[in-house]
ZALO-261040 format. One line per field, with one value per residue (C-alpha): residue number from 1; residue in three letters; chain; y, x, z. Coordinates in pm, 1 decimal. Each point is the difference from the previous one (the first is absolute). Layout:
<recs>
pos = (NUM	...)
code = (ALA	...)
unit = (A	...)
v = (Y	...)
u = (X	...)
w = (Z	...)
</recs>
This chain:
<recs>
pos = (1	2	3	4	5	6	7	8	9	10	11	12	13	14	15	16	17	18	19	20	21	22	23	24	25	26	27	28	29	30	31	32	33	34	35	36	37	38	39	40	41	42	43	44	45	46	47	48	49	50	51	52	53	54	55	56	57	58	59	60	61	62	63	64	65	66	67	68	69	70	71	72	73	74	75	76	77	78	79	80	81	82	83	84	85	86	87	88	89	90	91	92	93	94	95	96	97	98	99	100	101	102	103	104	105	106	107	108	109	110	111	112	113	114	115	116	117	118	119	120	121	122	123	124	125	126	127	128	129	130	131	132	133	134	135	136	137	138	139	140	141	142	143	144	145	146	147	148	149	150	151	152	153	154	155	156	157	158	159	160	161	162	163	164	165	166	167	168	169	170	171	172	173	174	175	176	177	178	179	180	181	182	183	184	185	186	187	188	189	190	191	192	193	194	195	196	197	198	199	200	201	202	203	204	205	206	207	208	209	210	211	212	213	214	215	216	217	218	219	220	221	222	223	224	225	226	227	228	229	230	231	232	233	234	235	236	237	238	239	240	241	242	243	244	245	246	247	248	249	250	251	252	253	254	255	256	257	258	259	260	261	262	263	264	265	266	267	268	269	270	271	272	273	274	275	276	277	278	279	280	281	282	283	284	285	286	287	288	289	290	291	292	293	294	295	296	297	298	299	300	301	302	303	304	305	306	307	308	309	310	311	312	313	314	315	316	317	318	319	320	321	322	323	324	325	326	327	328	329	330	331	332	333	334	335	336	337	338	339	340	341	342	343	344	345	346	347	348	349	350	351	352	353	354	355	356	357	358	359	360	361	362	363	364	365	366	367	368	369	370	371	372	373	374	375	376	377	378	379	380	381	382	383	384	385	386	387	388	389	390	391	392	393	394	395	396	397	398	399)
code = (MET	ARG	LEU	ILE	PHE	TYR	PHE	GLY	CYS	LEU	PHE	TYR	PHE	ILE	VAL	GLY	VAL	ILE	HIS	VAL	CYS	MET	GLY	SER	LEU	ILE	PRO	SER	LEU	LEU	GLN	TYR	TYR	GLU	ARG	THR	PRO	ASP	GLN	LEU	GLY	ILE	LEU	ILE	PHE	PHE	GLN	PHE	THR	GLY	PHE	LEU	PHE	GLY	VAL	LEU	SER	SER	PRO	VAL	LEU	VAL	LYS	LYS	TYR	HIS	TYR	PHE	LYS	THR	LEU	THR	PHE	GLY	ILE	LEU	ALA	MET	LEU	VAL	VAL	LEU	GLY	GLY	PHE	LEU	PHE	VAL	LYS	GLU	TRP	ALA	TYR	LEU	ALA	VAL	ILE	ALA	PHE	GLY	LEU	GLY	TYR	GLY	ALA	GLY	LEU	LEU	GLU	THR	THR	MET	GLY	SER	PHE	VAL	ILE	SER	ALA	GLU	GLN	ASN	SER	ALA	ALA	LYS	PHE	SER	ILE	LEU	GLU	VAL	TRP	PHE	GLY	ILE	GLY	ALA	LEU	GLY	PHE	PRO	LEU	LEU	VAL	ASN	TYR	PHE	MET	LYS	PHE	TYR	ALA	TRP	TYR	PHE	ILE	LEU	TYR	GLY	ILE	LEU	LEU	PHE	LEU	ILE	PHE	THR	LEU	LEU	VAL	TRP	TYR	LEU	LEU	GLY	SER	SER	ARG	PHE	ASN	SER	LEU	SER	PRO	GLN	LYS	ASN	GLU	LYS	GLU	ILE	SER	LEU	SER	PRO	LEU	THR	VAL	SER	PHE	LYS	ASN	GLY	LYS	VAL	LYS	ILE	ILE	LEU	LEU	ILE	SER	LEU	PHE	ALA	PHE	LEU	TYR	ALA	GLY	ILE	GLU	THR	ASN	LEU	ALA	ASN	PHE	LEU	SER	THR	ILE	MET	ILE	LEU	THR	ASN	ASN	GLU	LEU	ILE	SER	SER	ILE	SER	ILE	SER	CYS	PHE	TRP	LEU	ALA	ILE	VAL	ILE	GLY	ARG	ILE	PHE	VAL	GLY	LYS	PHE	VAL	TYR	LYS	PHE	ASN	TYR	TRP	ILE	TYR	ILE	SER	SER	SER	CYS	PHE	ILE	LEU	VAL	ILE	LEU	LEU	PHE	LEU	PHE	PRO	PHE	VAL	ARG	GLY	THR	GLY	MET	TYR	LEU	SER	VAL	ILE	PHE	ILE	ILE	GLY	LEU	VAL	ILE	ALA	GLY	ILE	PHE	PRO	ILE	THR	LEU	ILE	LEU	ALA	SER	ARG	ILE	MET	GLU	ASN	ASN	ILE	ASP	GLU	VAL	THR	SER	LEU	PHE	ILE	ALA	SER	ALA	SER	LEU	GLY	GLY	ALA	LEU	VAL	SER	PHE	LEU	ILE	SER	TRP	SER	LEU	SER	LEU	ASN	THR	LEU	ASN	ILE	THR	PHE	GLY	ILE	PHE	SER	PHE	PHE	ALA	PHE	ILE	LEU	GLY	CYS	ILE	ILE	LEU	LYS	MET	ARG	LYS	ILE	SER	ASN	TYR	SER	ASN	LYS	ASP	VAL	LYS	LYS	ILE	GLU	SER	MET	LYS	SER	LEU)
unit = (A	A	A	A	A	A	A	A	A	A	A	A	A	A	A	A	A	A	A	A	A	A	A	A	A	A	A	A	A	A	A	A	A	A	A	A	A	A	A	A	A	A	A	A	A	A	A	A	A	A	A	A	A	A	A	A	A	A	A	A	A	A	A	A	A	A	A	A	A	A	A	A	A	A	A	A	A	A	A	A	A	A	A	A	A	A	A	A	A	A	A	A	A	A	A	A	A	A	A	A	A	A	A	A	A	A	A	A	A	A	A	A	A	A	A	A	A	A	A	A	A	A	A	A	A	A	A	A	A	A	A	A	A	A	A	A	A	A	A	A	A	A	A	A	A	A	A	A	A	A	A	A	A	A	A	A	A	A	A	A	A	A	A	A	A	A	A	A	A	A	A	A	A	A	A	A	A	A	A	A	A	A	A	A	A	A	A	A	A	A	A	A	A	A	A	A	A	A	A	A	A	A	A	A	A	A	A	A	A	A	A	A	A	A	A	A	A	A	A	A	A	A	A	A	A	A	A	A	A	A	A	A	A	A	A	A	A	A	A	A	A	A	A	A	A	A	A	A	A	A	A	A	A	A	A	A	A	A	A	A	A	A	A	A	A	A	A	A	A	A	A	A	A	A	A	A	A	A	A	A	A	A	A	A	A	A	A	A	A	A	A	A	A	A	A	A	A	A	A	A	A	A	A	A	A	A	A	A	A	A	A	A	A	A	A	A	A	A	A	A	A	A	A	A	A	A	A	A	A	A	A	A	A	A	A	A	A	A	A	A	A	A	A	A	A	A	A	A	A	A	A	A	A	A	A	A	A	A	A	A	A	A	A	A	A	A	A	A	A	A	A	A	A	A	A	A	A	A	A	A	A	A	A	A	A	A	A	A	A	A	A	A	A	A	A	A	A	A	A)
v = (-920.5	81.1	115.4	189.7	148.3	139.9	114.3	236.7	76.7	119.7	152.6	229.7	112.3	85.9	227.4	155.6	170.0	133.2	159.4	215.7	3.0	335.2	120.6	-57.9	138.7	344.3	169.9	-113.5	49.2	359.4	98.2	-164.6	130.5	303.0	-46.5	84.5	-258.9	76.2	-79.5	-317.9	-133.1	-50.6	-265.3	-188.1	70.4	-186.4	-255.4	-61.4	29.7	-293.9	-200.4	72.2	-110.3	-336.7	-64.5	47.6	-256.8	-274.5	-142.5	24.2	-144.6	-285.1	-110.1	-12.3	-68.0	-190.7	128.1	-144.8	264.8	293.3	-36.3	59.7	236.8	239.1	-97.9	56.4	354.6	83.3	-86.3	157.8	352.6	-8.0	-142.2	322.1	179.2	-107.4	207.6	247.2	245.2	276.5	119.7	-54.4	-371.3	-46.9	29.8	-318.4	-174.1	117.4	-153.6	-288.0	-136.0	110.4	-257.8	-289.2	54.2	56.9	-369.4	-193.8	118.4	-63.2	-321.6	-166.9	187.4	-133.3	-386.7	-23.4	157.9	-300.7	-281.8	20.2	-128.7	270.1	255.4	271.3	-104.7	-52.7	274.6	222.3	-187.0	141.8	351.4	-30.1	-92.9	331.4	176.6	-123.4	94.5	353.2	23.1	-141.2	247.9	346.0	-177.2	-85.2	320.1	141.9	-199.2	-26.7	377.4	102.6	-212.0	-43.9	279.0	-63.3	-234.3	-251.7	-64.8	-59.9	-212.4	-246.6	-13.0	-91.3	-301.4	-96.0	-17.8	-246.3	-221.6	-14.7	-79.8	-300.7	-158.9	56.7	-154.9	-281.8	-100.6	154.2	-151.2	-352.3	86.0	274.0	-80.9	-258.5	257.1	206.2	150.3	-154.7	-83.7	56.2	-364.9	-15.7	256.3	30.8	129.5	416.8	30.0	-98.3	277.6	254.3	12.2	414.7	-68.9	-49.9	320.9	222.7	-159.4	360.8	171.2	-270.7	84.7	387.2	-99.7	-187.7	226.0	295.6	-138.2	-143.7	367.0	163.3	-197.6	-54.4	365.6	45.1	-293.1	57.9	403.7	-27.3	-233.5	163.0	370.5	-61.1	65.0	327.7	60.3	-43.9	298.0	192.3	-62.1	103.0	-364.6	-82.9	-207.1	-282.4	13.8	-323.4	-137.9	102.7	-218.6	-295.7	62.8	19.3	-361.2	-192.1	99.1	-122.6	-322.8	-50.9	80.3	-239.1	-326.8	48.8	-1.9	-275.4	-181.6	70.5	72.9	-257.4	159.0	350.9	103.1	82.1	334.6	110.4	-55.5	251.6	249.3	16.0	57.0	221.0	256.5	-19.3	74.4	293.0	172.7	-73.3	172.0	301.5	45.1	-26.0	327.6	102.6	-230.6	147.7	-150.4	-286.1	-265.2	34.5	71.4	-365.9	-143.8	115.5	-99.0	-318.2	-22.6	56.7	-275.2	-172.5	48.6	79.8	-345.3	-270.8	239.7	-127.1	-374.9	-59.6	212.9	-176.7	-305.7	162.6	78.2	-293.0	-256.7	187.9	27.6	-362.4	-128.3	286.5	13.7	62.2	281.0	157.8	-24.8	210.6	232.1	90.8	12.1	190.5	274.4	4.1	59.6	314.2	135.6	1.2	186.4	243.1	91.8	69.3	282.7	136.7	-119.6	172.6	345.7	13.1	-40.7	291.4	228.6	-44.8	-147.2	-350.7	101.3	-77.5	-241.8	-185.2	91.8	-138.5	-349.5	25.4	88.1	-326.6	-219.0	124.7	-97.2	-296.3	-124.7	173.0	-308.6	-270.4	43.7	9.6	-290.3	-172.8	54.0	-106.7	-323.3	-259.0	-177.2	-38.7	-172.3	-348.9	-6.2	92.4	-350.5	-183.2	110.5	-118.3	-325.7	-61.7	23.1	-248.6	-283.4)
u = (11846.4	376.4	-27.7	-325.6	201.4	259.1	-208.6	-171.4	337.4	-7.1	-306.8	129.6	345.3	-293.5	-151.4	236.5	153.6	-370.6	-0.9	300.0	-56.6	-127.9	204.3	364.4	-122.7	-44.4	262.3	-6.6	-409.3	33.4	244.3	-160.9	-333.4	62.9	-170.8	-2.1	86.3	-370.2	-119.1	140.6	-177.4	-334.7	212.2	88.0	-382.8	-146.1	267.8	-131.3	-363.5	100.3	133.9	-313.6	-236.3	213.5	59.4	-379.0	-99.5	248.0	-232.3	-297.7	239.9	113.7	-275.6	-194.2	293.9	309.1	367.5	134.1	-261.1	20.9	381.6	-50.9	-220.5	254.5	293.2	-272.3	-78.3	379.6	85.8	-307.2	42.5	401.8	-59.6	-196.0	270.5	199.4	-274.3	-77.8	228.9	-192.1	-25.7	-315.1	29.0	256.8	-317.3	-148.1	345.9	5.3	-336.7	53.1	358.1	-136.0	-345.8	193.0	272.4	-240.7	-188.9	295.2	119.4	-340.6	-46.9	376.6	1.6	-365.0	81.7	346.9	-130.5	-285.5	192.1	340.2	197.0	139.6	-169.8	173.3	331.3	-107.9	-167.9	240.0	239.7	-253.0	13.3	429.0	-83.8	-244.2	269.4	303.2	-234.6	-89.1	366.9	141.2	-202.9	143.3	355.2	-124.4	-108.5	286.1	221.2	-253.1	-76.5	402.0	-44.8	-413.1	-318.3	-238.6	-215.9	181.3	-27.3	-366.1	112.5	226.7	-297.4	-206.2	260.8	28.7	-402.7	-44.0	327.4	-195.9	-357.2	154.7	202.6	-370.5	-167.3	215.5	137.3	-287.9	-332.5	55.3	65.6	-240.9	-315.4	-124.5	46.9	-282.5	-54.8	16.8	-314.0	106.8	-141.5	326.7	42.5	34.7	-271.1	65.7	-156.8	253.3	274.8	-233.2	-180.1	-136.4	44.9	-332.2	-175.1	307.7	-39.8	-87.9	273.6	256.4	-124.8	60.8	322.8	158.1	-100.3	96.2	300.9	86.3	-76.6	240.8	274.1	-6.5	-54.9	357.2	161.9	-132.4	-10.7	366.8	156.3	-177.7	77.6	337.7	190.4	-222.0	103.9	357.4	-29.4	-98.3	269.2	248.2	105.5	-166.0	326.2	-130.0	-359.6	-42.0	253.5	-208.4	-293.0	189.2	203.4	-374.8	-99.5	359.3	-91.0	-342.3	144.5	239.7	-211.2	-299.1	240.5	93.5	-349.4	-74.0	287.5	-91.3	-345.2	-101.1	207.2	-147.4	-316.7	-172.0	-220.0	383.0	157.9	-266.5	-79.6	393.8	97.2	-312.0	125.8	394.7	-143.9	-165.5	309.6	200.6	-237.9	10.9	331.8	56.4	-36.1	243.9	256.6	338.7	225.3	-59.1	177.8	-255.8	-325.4	129.1	-14.0	-257.2	-194.9	167.3	-145.6	-369.9	25.2	125.6	-248.6	-338.3	88.6	-165.2	-315.9	-210.9	42.9	3.9	-348.3	-145.5	75.5	-159.7	-322.3	-38.8	58.8	-241.9	-258.9	63.6	-340.3	-10.5	413.9	-101.2	-188.0	252.4	318.4	-223.2	-92.9	297.5	191.7	-326.2	17.4	407.6	-26.3	-290.0	240.7	276.4	-216.3	-197.2	316.4	211.8	-178.1	36.0	402.3	-26.2	-158.5	268.9	301.5	-75.6	-4.5	425.8	-33.7	121.5	-160.2	-301.4	-0.7	201.9	-247.6	-282.9	198.2	90.9	-346.2	-141.6	262.8	-86.3	-363.6	173.2	104.6	-314.0	-190.4	186.3	-2.7	-418.3	21.3	169.0	-236.7	-300.8	162.1	137.0	199.1	335.9	301.2	-133.9	-270.9	140.1	200.3	-322.8	-123.3	302.6	3.4	-383.6	118.1	203.4	-271.1)
w = (7497.2	-6.9	-353.9	107.4	209.0	-213.6	-220.0	303.9	46.0	-387.7	9.2	295.4	-206.1	-193.3	208.6	142.7	-270.9	-137.7	364.4	-54.3	-437.2	25.0	269.1	-154.9	-328.4	157.6	-65.2	-396.7	3.5	138.5	-290.8	-282.0	44.8	172.7	317.5	368.0	254.2	197.3	-396.5	41.2	272.3	-168.4	-113.0	267.4	161.0	-393.6	67.2	365.2	-101.2	-196.2	246.5	207.0	-275.7	-20.9	303.7	124.0	-310.1	118.9	204.4	-279.1	-268.1	192.4	118.4	-280.2	-294.0	276.8	42.7	-331.0	-258.7	249.3	36.5	-412.8	3.7	210.9	-239.1	-312.4	132.5	15.8	-378.2	-102.9	130.9	-108.0	-357.5	-39.6	99.8	-335.1	-169.9	311.9	121.1	101.2	385.1	1.5	-46.1	269.6	260.2	-223.5	98.7	304.6	27.9	-140.4	136.5	343.4	-59.8	-117.8	292.6	220.8	-105.1	59.5	287.5	210.8	-227.8	109.1	337.3	118.3	-131.5	182.1	325.7	8.9	-168.6	62.0	374.5	155.1	-196.3	167.1	-122.5	-290.6	-73.5	94.4	-271.1	-225.9	65.1	16.9	-389.1	20.2	143.8	-275.9	-255.0	124.6	49.2	-305.8	-211.9	73.7	-28.4	-340.3	-98.6	130.0	-253.9	-341.1	33.6	-92.3	-271.6	-164.5	28.5	316.9	-168.6	-99.4	363.9	2.8	-380.3	209.7	266.1	-260.6	-95.9	335.6	59.0	-347.8	89.9	349.3	-147.1	-212.3	287.6	239.0	-331.3	-50.8	382.9	222.7	-189.5	125.3	353.3	34.6	-148.2	217.9	311.8	134.2	286.0	324.3	198.9	331.1	129.2	200.1	126.3	409.8	172.3	35.5	375.7	199.5	-266.2	35.4	302.3	-13.5	-402.9	-58.9	180.6	-190.5	-260.3	-196.5	221.8	-136.5	-366.4	45.1	202.4	-288.1	-293.6	186.3	20.1	-374.8	-66.5	180.7	-75.8	-329.8	5.0	126.5	-189.7	-330.6	-2.8	154.1	-266.4	-264.8	87.5	166.0	-332.6	6.8	400.8	-128.9	-266.2	234.9	265.6	-289.7	-18.2	-389.5	-63.3	238.0	-43.2	-165.1	201.2	341.1	-166.7	-38.5	333.2	146.9	-123.8	78.5	358.7	-33.5	-197.2	334.8	205.6	-76.2	-112.1	389.5	79.0	-208.8	126.6	422.5	-21.3	247.0	256.6	50.5	160.7	-270.0	174.3	175.8	-311.3	-202.9	234.9	88.1	-388.4	-32.0	278.3	-132.8	-317.2	189.4	61.6	-293.9	-187.2	230.5	-16.4	-405.7	-65.2	239.7	-210.2	-116.7	-302.7	-278.4	207.1	328.1	-244.4	-136.8	334.2	136.5	-286.1	10.3	368.7	-82.5	-216.2	242.7	273.4	-251.1	-149.8	200.8	147.0	-352.8	-66.9	431.1	37.4	-307.9	126.9	411.9	-213.4	-216.8	297.6	254.0	-248.4	-123.3	-176.7	-230.7	-141.5	-400.5	184.4	280.7	-221.8	-276.3	256.5	49.5	-278.9	-123.0	225.0	16.2	-395.2	72.1	277.2	-243.0	-272.4	208.1	237.3	-324.6	-110.2	398.7	-37.3	-353.3	123.5	322.3	-216.5	-250.7	310.8	-16.7	312.4	159.2	349.2	-127.1	-135.3	265.3	230.4	-168.2	-43.5	368.4	102.6	-171.9	146.3	353.1	-99.0	-89.3	302.9	185.9	-201.8	63.2	383.9	-38.0	-192.8	246.2	251.7	-170.7	-135.9	209.8	-311.6	83.3	-151.7	119.6	-174.0	-352.6	79.5	110.6	-370.6	-150.0	85.9	-73.3	-369.7	14.7	125.6)
</recs>
């Protein structure tokens, strides 16, 4: 199981790289293809649309082909579209690349995430570690882009990703096939009854599903678009020199925050932690347009990253535990809603940025964060799920 978890960390690292790939290349794409920032929103849309398809197809593929073949297919999907870029560099093909990378990343994240949540002891801590590696990938890639762009053309970055995926596929096939081929989705025979954990869940099943979906949609609308458009935001504030550094600063804060969450997760009250994080986020996002000075911008971006760090993994753990008998489906639903939010909200954010004012953009972000806090408060009323219930389930896994 340890080797499988290590592969999970590797896959989440790749997903983190793919997550910020298009956003990090925006300045180069603007110049090379002579496009405007709102036109590049189309690439973000295709990336998250592909991610959505990958997320939704994951439970179906896992049930039919099990974990190993599903994860292998995700890597191959990314390899194929990047391989095509060796021969076609047209603007239209970038949309194909964005979709293919998104699809493969969606398969990897959902498949490995649902496996860790359902099969691992201390799943909240383990899932936070996976999210740390996601953050490391998202943090390191903009720094790599910033360095390599001094010596090479921007498309060599995509060639580098292609080579890394080839290496990953070889290692995965040689070491992972023997361990993962025998693993199939669990059948919940050892799962404890949900009735004492979620007394009012059955009566509010549809409401819970809608709240989970809306939460993931709005959260991704904030996190992914803030990360992808951060370089554009810095350009609009006349801080072009820190456009790449700001993205790395954001993801560095998320990595640090998720390490902290993974280490101390069981000392928190999950509901209070998530709701307080959401409402603090409202204040920070609302105040962002009034910040002045390079140092202050980086400081506020870092604090936003710290605050937002634990919201996604802890909420996903709660959602999965509330609907314990459908972990694969709930994980897929949560991440699918997140990818849909990342795709659709990108158009709204790119439009708001075209107005050359940050007030509307961050007004949208802060409004979304406020709704997140309200959703968590509502979910807490519907379900009586608590930290003790999490620990009870984790102890059952060791039986």
